[in-house]
N, C-alpha and C positions, 0 to 999 in steps of 0.2 A: 504493500500499500505506499501511494505518495501522497503530501498535501504540498500544495501549492500556493502561496499567496498571491494575489491578483492588486495591483496597484491602481488605484481609479485616481482622477482629477476630483477636488472638491465637489461632493454631490450637492445641487441647490433644489428648494424647491420645484417641482415641477419637470425635472429633468427625467429623461427616457433611462430608468434605469437599466433594463434588458439590453437595449443596444449598447451601454456604457460597459457592461460587463461581455457580452459578444466580442466588443474590442478589445477589451483588456485582457481576455482568454488568447489573443493572438499572443501574448508574452509567453503561453506556455504551448503552441501548437494549433489553438483550437480546442474545443471542448469533442470529446469524445463518447460512444456511447458508455453507460455504464457511470459516468462521472457524476460525484454528488456535490453541487454546487452549493455551498454555504454562505449564506448572505448575514451579515450584520444589521439586526433589527433597527439599528438606528439608522443608516443611509435608508433604508426601507421608508422609515418615517419621516425622514427629512425630504425625501423624493415625494413623499405625499403631502408636504405641507404641512405635517404635524409638529410644529413649533409654535410655543406660545411665548409672548412678549411678558414677562412678569410685571411690567410697571402697568399694566392695564388690566391685571387681575386684581379683583376687590374681594380682601377677604372676609369670611364670616366669622361671627363672633367664636364658632367652635374652633375654625382655624388659628384664630390668634391664641386662644387657649393652649391648642395641643402645641403651638410654634413656641410658646413661652416654656414648654416641657421639654420639646425636641432641641430647642435651640436652631430650628430652623426660620427662613424668611416667610412670615405669615402667607405670604403670595405663592411660595412654593407648595406650602402645606395645604393650601385651598386647592391647588391643582391636582395633589396627589388625592386629597378627599373626592372630587370629582370622578377621577379614573379609577379611584380602588372599588372593587366590590364589597371590600372590608377590610377594618384596618382590625388588625389583633394586638399590637403591641407598638407603646410608643417608646423608643430609645433616644437617648442622647446623639442627635443627628441624623437620627432615622427612621421611618415607620416601617412595621414591619405589615404587610398586606396581604392579601389575595386577589389577584386581579386575571380575568378568564381563567380561572381554574388552578392558576398556578401561584403559589408562596413566594414573593419576589420583595425587594426593597422598593420602597416607595410608589408603589405600583407601576414601576417601571419610567416616573418621571424623571428626567437625568440632566443635571446641569454642566456633566463633563462633555467635552467634545461639541460643545453648543456655544453659540455666538454669544458674546458678553450680555449679561440682562434677560437670555433668552432660556426656555426650556424643552427639551424633543420629549415628547410622549413615545409610547409604544405604537406600532402601526394599529390602525383600526381595525381592520379584518384581518389578522395574518393569516390564515388558512387560507384564504379567496386570493390573497396577493401571493402566497407562495406558489398555490395552481396556477394562477397568472403568469409569474416568473416562470415556471416551467414549462408552460405552453409557448411562451414567446422563446425562450432559450432554445427549445427542442425545434421551434418552426425557423428560427435564425441559424442554427447550427447544421440543424438535420442529423443531429445526435440523440438517441434518448436517454435523457439524464434527469435526476432526482433534484429536488431543492429541499434546502434547512434554511430555516430563518431563524437566527442565533441572537441568545442574548446573555449578559454574565448573570451569575448566581452565586450566593455563599450557600454553602451547604454548613447545617449544624455541628457548632463546636470547631471548626476549621477556620483555618485564618487563609483570605485569599478568594478570589473568583475564579470560577472555572466557567465553561461554555454549556448552556443548556439550549434546546430547541423548543422555540415556543410555537413554531408551524413547520410543518412539512407538507411535502406533495412529491407523488411519485415513486416514494420508497416504504416499505414496511418497516415503520417508527418502533417496534416492537419487537423481538421473537420471544415465544413461548418455550421454555426449556423444561417446561414440568413432565417430568415422567421418563427423560432422558438419563442415563447412567451416569454416575460420577465416576470417579477414579477406581474404586470399589465395588462398583456395580451398582449400587444403592440408587433408585430413582431420585431423580430431584423432585422436590415437591413444591417450592414456592419460586422458583427460580425464574425471573423474565431478564433480558437482555434490553437495556435500553439504548438500542442504535443508532437513535437520531440523537440523543443527547450526548453519548460516544463520539458521534461525527462532530458535533458542536466543538467538544472539549480539545478534539485533535487539531480543529480549525481553527481555535484561537490561539494554538501554540504559534502559529505565522501571522495572524492578523492583530494580535497585541491590542493594547487596553487604550494607548495615549495615541500619540500623534503621528503613528507610524503611515496613515493613508494605506492601509490594507484593508478594507472592509470585506473583503471578498476572499473565498479561499476555494481550491477545487480539489476534492480527496477521489484519487484516481486508485482503479484496483482495489475497492475496499469488499468486494463480494457482498454487497449490499443487494438485499432483492429488490428490483425495480417494478412497482404495481400501480394500476390507475386508481386503482379501490383499496386503500390497506383495511384488514380484516381488525386491527388493533389500535387503540389510541392511547397515548403516554400518560394521559391524563387519567386519575382515579378520584373517587369522591373522598372528601375530606376524612370521614367515618373509617375509611379503610387506609388511610396514611398512618405510617408506624411513627411519624414526628408531632402530626397535627392530632392523631386520637390518644397519642400520649399527654396532653396538654390538661386533662381534667383529672 
């Protein structure tokens, strides 16, 4: 398996992201059948115009109260409250939230790699966007590819971020390993492989987190199953989550 980072020009609202990716893919000889294209959620959101100017946000009394506890700008907290499906906990400098079935910091609202005074939100409909990207990249390259839209995530009791898939298209994002024998012939009872998240983490090694300007990576020869309609979803209900379910 190989992972190639693609350098792109600075993405602006309204840019044709598929065309930019196809042009950047010339850096690696174009896209090939079986390639998985991992795209940062941030450039997807920027191209969609999901940028908010903080000075134009009027914080609510609830946002003001939470901001006093978290130490964040009240305007930022207001945006987080609008985007979050649920706020789980208020920490110093961050809100732990649920957004679109994913536990994440600040509902994905981010000031990093955003113009001064502005915040970038998550893509509006990431699954639909991933499918549109897949169709456009397949049409433009003639290659059958999969797409992963990735974002950064922090795991419990671990320092630092890794990649996480917030949406996929054209791949089976989860492999059910239950029933397969382990090294000693015992059948696995609980194991699933989070293939999409593993791809996102592998891609993040070359994409980086700061000013690298490598918002897209191509994972090649990963032996990932390409499908039009996946059988599995990587998301599970909160009651089935080991960490969330252990809160009570």
